[in-house]
C-alpha positions in Angstrom: -4.4 27.3 -23.4 -7.9 25.8 -23.4 -8.8 25.3 -19.5 -12.0 23.1 -19.7 -11.3 19.4 -19.0 -12.7 16.6 -21.6 -14.2 13.6 -20.3 -13.8 11.3 -23.1 -17.0 9.9 -24.3 -17.8 6.1 -24.5 -18.6 6.1 -27.9 -15.0 7.6 -28.5 -13.3 4.9 -26.2 -15.1 2.6 -28.1 -14.2 3.4 -31.2 -10.4 3.1 -30.3 -11.2 -0.4 -28.9 -12.6 -1.1 -32.5 -9.5 0.1 -33.9 -7.5 -2.2 -31.8 -9.4 -5.2 -32.8 -8.9 -4.0 -36.6 -5.2 -4.0 -36.0 -5.0 -7.0 -34.5 -7.3 -8.4 -37.3 -4.4 -7.1 -39.8 -1.5 -8.9 -37.9 -3.3 -12.1 -37.5 -3.9 -12.1 -41.3 0.1 -11.4 -41.9 0.3 -14.8 -40.1 2.3 -13.7 -37.1 2.5 -12.2 -33.7 4.2 -8.5 -33.6 6.4 -7.4 -30.8 6.1 -4.1 -29.1 8.9 -2.6 -26.9 7.8 0.3 -24.5 10.5 2.2 -22.8 9.7 4.4 -19.9 11.5 7.5 -18.1 10.5 9.7 -15.6 8.1 9.4 -12.4 5.6 7.1 -11.3 2.8 8.6 -13.4 5.0 7.9 -16.4 5.2 4.3 -15.3 1.2 4.3 -15.1 0.9 5.8 -18.6 3.1 3.0 -20.3 1.0 0.6 -18.4 -2.0 2.0 -20.4 0.1 2.0 -23.7 1.2 -1.7 -23.3 -2.5 -2.6 -22.6 -3.7 -0.7 -26.1 -0.7 -2.8 -27.8 -2.1 -5.5 -26.0 -5.3 -5.3 -27.7 -4.0 -4.6 -31.0 -2.3 -8.0 -31.1 1.3 -7.2 -29.8 3.3 -9.3 -27.4 5.8 -7.5 -24.9 9.3 -7.4 -25.7 12.1 -6.4 -23.6 14.7 -5.1 -26.1 14.0 -2.8 -29.2 15.9 -5.1 -31.5 13.2 -6.7 -33.7 10.3 -5.2 -32.3 7.7 -3.9 -34.6 6.6 -1.3 -32.6 8.7 1.0 -30.0 6.9 3.7 -27.8 9.7 5.9 -26.0 7.6 7.5 -22.9 9.8 10.7 -22.1 10.5 13.0 -19.1 10.8 16.7 -19.1 11.7 17.3 -15.6 15.3 17.8 -15.7 18.1 18.1 -18.9 19.8 14.9 -17.8 16.5 13.0 -18.9 16.1 14.7 -22.1 20.0 14.1 -23.1 19.2 10.5 -22.3 16.0 10.4 -24.5 17.7 12.0 -27.7 20.6 9.8 -27.3 18.5 6.6 -26.9 16.0 7.7 -29.8 19.1 8.4 -32.3 20.4 5.4 -31.7 17.0 3.5 -32.9 18.1 4.8 -36.4 20.3 1.8 -36.6 17.7 -0.7 -35.1 15.3 0.8 -37.8 18.1 0.2 -40.5 18.0 -3.8 -39.5 14.1 -3.6 -39.2 12.5 -0.8 -41.9 9.1 -2.1 -41.2 9.6 -0.9 -37.3 7.1 2.0 -36.2 8.8 4.5 -33.7 6.6 6.7 -31.5 7.6 9.0 -29.0 5.1 10.4 -26.2 5.4 11.7 -22.5 5.9 15.2 -21.3 8.8 15.9 -23.5 6.1 15.9 -26.3 4.2 18.6 -24.7 7.2 21.1 -25.3 6.9 22.8 -29.0 10.4 23.1 -29.3 11.0 19.7 -28.6 8.5 18.6 -31.3 10.0 20.7 -33.7 13.4 19.0 -33.1 12.0 15.8 -33.5 10.1 16.5 -36.8 13.0 17.8 -38.4 15.8 16.0 -37.1 14.8 12.7 -36.1 13.2 11.5 -39.6 13.1 7.9 -38.3 10.7 8.4 -36.0 7.1 8.0 -37.0 4.8 9.3 -34.5 4.5 11.9 -31.5 2.1 12.6 -29.1 1.5 14.3 -25.8 0.3 12.9 -22.9 -3.3 14.7 -23.4 -3.4 12.7 -26.6 -2.8 8.8 -25.1 -5.9 7.9 -25.2 -5.7 8.0 -29.2 -2.9 6.1 -29.7 -4.5 2.9 -31.5 -5.8 5.5 -33.9 -2.3 7.1 -34.1 -1.0 3.3 -34.4 -3.2 2.5 -37.4 -2.7 5.8 -39.2 1.2 5.1 -39.3 0.7 1.6 -40.2 -1.8 2.0 -43.1 -0.9 5.4 -44.3 2.8 5.4 -44.0 2.8 8.9 -42.9 4.6 10.7 -40.0 1.9 12.0 -37.3 2.3 14.8 -35.0 -0.8 14.4 -32.3 0.6 17.4 -30.0 -2.8 19.7 -29.5 -2.6 21.7 -26.6 -5.4 21.5 -24.0 -6.1 21.6 -20.4 -6.1 17.9 -20.6 -8.6 15.1 -20.6 -10.1 11.8 -18.3 -10.3 8.7 -20.6 -11.7 5.9 -18.5 -11.6 2.3 -19.2 -8.5 2.1 -21.0 -6.7 -1.3 -21.3 -3.7 -1.6 -19.0 -0.7 -4.3 -18.9 0.6 -3.8 -15.4 4.3 -4.2 -14.8 3.8 -6.4 -11.8 1.4 -8.8 -10.4 1.8 -7.2 -6.5 2.4 -3.8 -7.0 -0.2 -1.3 -8.9 -0.1 2.1 -9.7 -3.8 4.2 -9.9 -3.8 7.6 -11.2 -6.5 9.4 -9.5 -6.1 12.8 -11.1 -3.5 14.3 -13.6 -2.2 17.8 -14.3 -1.2 20.6 -12.1 -2.1 23.9 -11.0 0.6 25.2 -8.6 2.9 26.6 -11.3 6.0 26.2 -9.3 8.6 28.5 -11.0 11.0 25.6 -11.9 8.7 23.1 -12.7 7.4 22.2 -16.4 4.3 19.9 -15.1 1.7 22.3 -15.5 2.8 23.3 -19.1 2.9 19.7 -20.7 0.4 17.9 -18.5 -2.4 20.5 -17.9 -4.5 21.4 -15.4 -5.7 19.4 -12.2 -8.6 17.0 -13.0 -9.8 14.4 -10.7 -11.1 11.0 -11.8 -14.7 10.3 -10.2 -14.1 8.4 -6.8 -16.5 5.6 -7.9 -14.3 5.0 -11.1 -11.2 4.6 -8.7 -12.8 2.7 -6.2 -13.7 0.1 -8.8 -10.7 0.1 -10.3 -8.9 -0.8 -6.7 -11.9 -3.5 -5.8 -10.6 -5.1 -9.3 -6.9 -4.9 -8.3 -7.6 -6.0 -4.4 -9.4 -9.2 -5.9 -6.6 -9.9 -8.7 -4.2 -10.0 -5.7 -2.3 -7.0 -5.6 -1.2 -6.4 -2.1 0.6 -2.8 -2.6 -1.3 -0.2 -4.4 -0.1 3.4 -4.8 -2.3 6.1 -5.9 -1.0 9.0 -8.1 -1.4 12.8 -8.9 1.0 15.6 -9.6 -0.8 16.6 -6.4 -2.8 14.2 -5.0 -3.8 16.9 -2.1 -5.4 18.6 -4.4 -7.7 15.7 -5.3 -11.5 16.3 -5.7 -11.7 20.4 -6.0 -12.4 20.2 -9.5 -15.6 18.1 -8.9 -19.0 18.5 -7.2 -18.9 15.3 -5.0 -17.7 16.6 -1.8 -15.3 14.0 -1.7 -11.4 15.3 -1.0 -8.3 13.4 -0.7 -8.7 12.1 2.7 -12.1 11.0 2.0 -11.1 8.9 -1.0 -8.2 7.1 0.9 -10.6 6.4 3.7 -12.9 5.0 1.4 -10.1 2.8 -0.3 -8.7 1.5 3.1 -12.0 0.4 4.1 -12.4 -2.0 1.3 -12.2 -5.8 2.2 -8.7 -7.3 1.7 -5.3 -7.9 2.7 -3.2 -5.0 1.2 -1.6 -1.8 1.8 -2.1 1.6 0.6 0.2 4.4 -0.5 -0.1 7.6 -2.1 2.4 10.2 -3.9 3.1 13.1 -4.4 1.7 15.7 -1.9 2.2 19.5 -1.8 2.7 20.8 1.6 0.2 23.8 1.0 -2.5 21.5 0.4 -1.6 18.5 3.0 -4.0 18.9 6.0 -4.3 17.4 9.8 -7.2 15.7 8.3 -5.1 13.5 5.7 -2.7 12.9 8.8 -5.6 11.8 10.8 -7.1 9.5 8.2 -3.5 7.8 7.6 -3.3 7.4 11.3 -6.7 5.7 11.8 -6.4 3.2 8.9 -4.2 0.2 9.3 -4.3 -0.5 5.6 -2.8 3.1 4.7 0.7 3.2 4.9 2.5 5.3 7.4 5.0 7.0 5.0 4.5 10.4 3.5 6.5 11.8 0.7 6.4 15.6 1.6 8.7 17.3 -1.0 10.0 20.7 1.0 12.5 21.7 -1.9 14.5 24.2 0.2 14.5 25.3 3.7 15.0 29.1 3.1 11.8 31.3 2.8 13.2 33.7 0.4 14.1 30.8 -1.9 10.7 29.2 -1.5 9.0 32.1 -2.2 10.8 32.7 -5.3 10.0 28.8 -6.1 6.3 29.7 -5.8 6.0 27.1 -3.4 2.9 28.9 -1.2 4.4 27.7 2.3 7.1 28.7 4.7 9.6 26.8 6.9 7.6 27.2 9.9 4.5 25.9 7.9 6.2 22.8 6.4 7.7 21.8 10.1 4.5 22.3 11.9 3.0 19.6 9.3 6.0 17.3 10.1 5.1 18.0 13.8 1.6 17.0 13.4 2.2 14.0 11.4 4.8 12.5 13.8 2.4 13.2 16.8 -0.2 11.0 15.2 2.0 8.6 13.4 5.5 8.0 16.0 6.5 5.5 13.4 5.7 7.8 10.4 8.4 7.5 7.7 9.2 10.7 5.8 10.7 11.3 2.6 11.0 14.4 0.4 12.5 15.9 -2.5 15.2 18.9 -2.6 16.7 21.0 -5.0 20.2 22.5 -4.3 21.4 25.7 -6.5 18.3 27.1 -7.1 18.8 30.2 -9.1 20.4 33.0 -6.6 20.5 30.7 -3.6 23.4 32.0 -1.4 25.5 29.7 0.9 23.6 31.0 4.2 20.0 30.0 2.6 21.5 26.2 1.4 22.7 26.0 5.3 18.8 26.7 6.3 18.3 23.3 3.9 20.9 21.7 5.4 19.6 22.7 9.1 15.8 21.7 8.1 17.3 18.1 7.2 18.9 17.9 10.5 16.0 19.0 12.3 13.3 16.9 10.5 15.6 14.0 10.0 14.4 12.2 6.6 14.5 8.5 6.2 15.6 9.3 2.6 15.7 12.2 0.1 15.4 12.4 -3.5 18.2 15.0 -4.0 18.8 17.4 -7.2 20.8 20.3 -8.7 18.6 22.7 -10.2 18.1 21.9 -13.8 16.4 24.9 -16.1 13.4 24.1 -18.0 12.9 26.4 -21.0 9.2 28.1 -20.7 9.4 28.0 -17.0 10.0 31.3 -15.3 13.3 30.0 -13.4 14.9 29.5 -16.5 15.1 33.3 -17.1 16.4 34.2 -13.3 19.8 35.0 -12.8 22.0 32.4 -11.4 25.3 33.3 -10.6 26.5 30.3 -8.7 29.3 28.4 -10.7 28.3 24.4 -11.3 31.5 23.5 -8.9 30.0 25.2 -6.3 26.3 23.6 -6.6 28.2 20.3 -6.7 30.0 20.7 -3.4 26.6 21.6 -1.9 25.0 19.1 -3.3 27.6 16.5 -2.1 27.5 17.9 1.4 23.6 17.5 1.5 24.0 13.7 0.2 26.6 12.9 3.0 24.5 14.7 5.8 21.4 12.8 4.4 23.4 9.5 4.1 24.4 9.8 7.9 21.2 10.3 8.8 19.7 7.2 6.8 22.2 5.3 8.3 21.3 6.1 11.8 17.6 5.8 11.1 18.4 2.1 9.8 20.5 1.2 12.8 17.5 1.8 15.2 15.7 -1.0 13.1 18.1 -3.7 14.0 16.8 -5.9 16.6 13.2 -5.1 15.5 10.5 -7.3 13.9 8.6 -5.6 11.5 5.9 -6.8 9.0 7.4 -7.0 5.2 5.8 -7.5 1.7 8.2 -10.4 0.0 8.3 -8.7 -3.8 11.5 -10.3 -5.6 14.7 -11.9 -5.6 17.9 -10.2 -6.1 20.5 -12.7 -6.9 20.9 -14.8 -3.7 18.3 -12.8 -1.4 14.6 -12.4 -1.5 13.6 -8.5 -1.4 11.2 -6.9 0.5 9.6 -3.6 1.4 8.6 -2.5 4.8 5.4 -0.3 5.6 7.1 2.6 5.3 8.9 1.5 1.7 12.2 0.5 3.2 14.0 -2.0 1.1 15.0 -5.6 2.9 17.0 -8.3 2.0 16.5 -11.8 3.2 17.3 -15.2 2.8 14.5 -17.4 1.7 12.4 -19.5 -0.9 10.6 -18.0 -3.9 7.2 -19.5 -2.5 7.3 -16.3 -0.1 7.4 -13.8 -3.0 3.9 -12.2 -2.6 3.3 -12.8 1.0 3.4 -10.3 3.9 5.7 -11.9 6.6 7.2 -11.0 9.6 11.1 -10.2 9.4 13.7 -9.7 12.2 16.2 -7.0 11.1 19.7 -8.1 11.7 21.8 -5.3 9.9 21.8 -2.5 7.4 23.3 -0.4 5.0 22.7 3.2 4.5 20.1 2.2 1.7 18.5 -0.8 2.9 18.2 -3.2 5.6 19.0 -6.8 6.1 16.7 -9.2 8.0 15.8 -13.1 7.9 12.0 -14.3 8.1 10.1 -15.1 11.2 8.0 -18.3 10.2 
């Protein structure tokens, strides 16, 4: 694999923009506005990529649709992190045969992390003949060119060249929300955790220039965005590949000092690169939410070493202790894998004891899913599925109890929340720590920061009332 990061030149980006105009002219000459449907699987980085795909489609003259039926162009942005996500993609892509039979001119593209795996690309090529185009994450910036090729030449196209990755600035974006925004500050990963496919499909770590990020966030603030999340496979590594002397803590400080009333969040962090400087930066800037997603994956040192995580239990707990020292109200969330190959009952209990000790606000919990091409996929795994399911259920029960206890402690408090929508009879809002709050109120409150008194809770959300 080529390790050199490519910064896409402005002439190349201008060429893609010109192609967008050519496609838009084509549809105008046809006398209609075509429809496009973009379906997204996986993480926030995929969501951010889909927003750029929608931006390019909009520039090509398409109007967004919320259904595959009748769409002139369908783009499925895939996830390769777990087997379940891949199975869903194959099932849903297979079903598109029927929509294409009803609309033969429909063009179907697959992109995202699954398309970074050669075996998957070969399967699509030979078994899913109704798919017109495939491109991996490194080729996303070329989507207008790929779309034009499929429209004019009527031949399938597979843009899956392997590389270390690239950075392409200035791609148009159609954001899913007018209130919350994702901002990718870096791409790829250098960590090579033994269970993870990401470095193989998204390439090596590459950071955007800080001035480009700052300008993008300035534009979001000016447009009225109130909840801005910066993204990276490992945001703590930001800047290591640059020569500007700016690390992640420095970048967050610069963003937090921009004028405006907004919240800043980030994900995801790797414990081996989390620093006291970052915790101090969060604590000293009111606009940076006192929320930290810090995946621990396992509470046992042997398992962590086998996972290639580069920290141990004691080091992780030291980070947590420091974070809570400087931010007593820190909301802490994490990821954990149950049933990693060779994990014993005693090692699993170490994970349970760590959860009890840290007392996370919430966990994202997963049963180990082998990913072809990763070291963990080749490891001996003697634990039966039924036993992994039992452990998983136990872990979820422990965390659900802790989450409920933490939420019960909110009752009676008044908190600043951002009202972000409606769910049935109630408005929905988020606390600084990302906790969901349901409360009665008028739609005029949507998009506003308000104070809310917490009057009740469930395991997964809070109940409140506006204090106006």
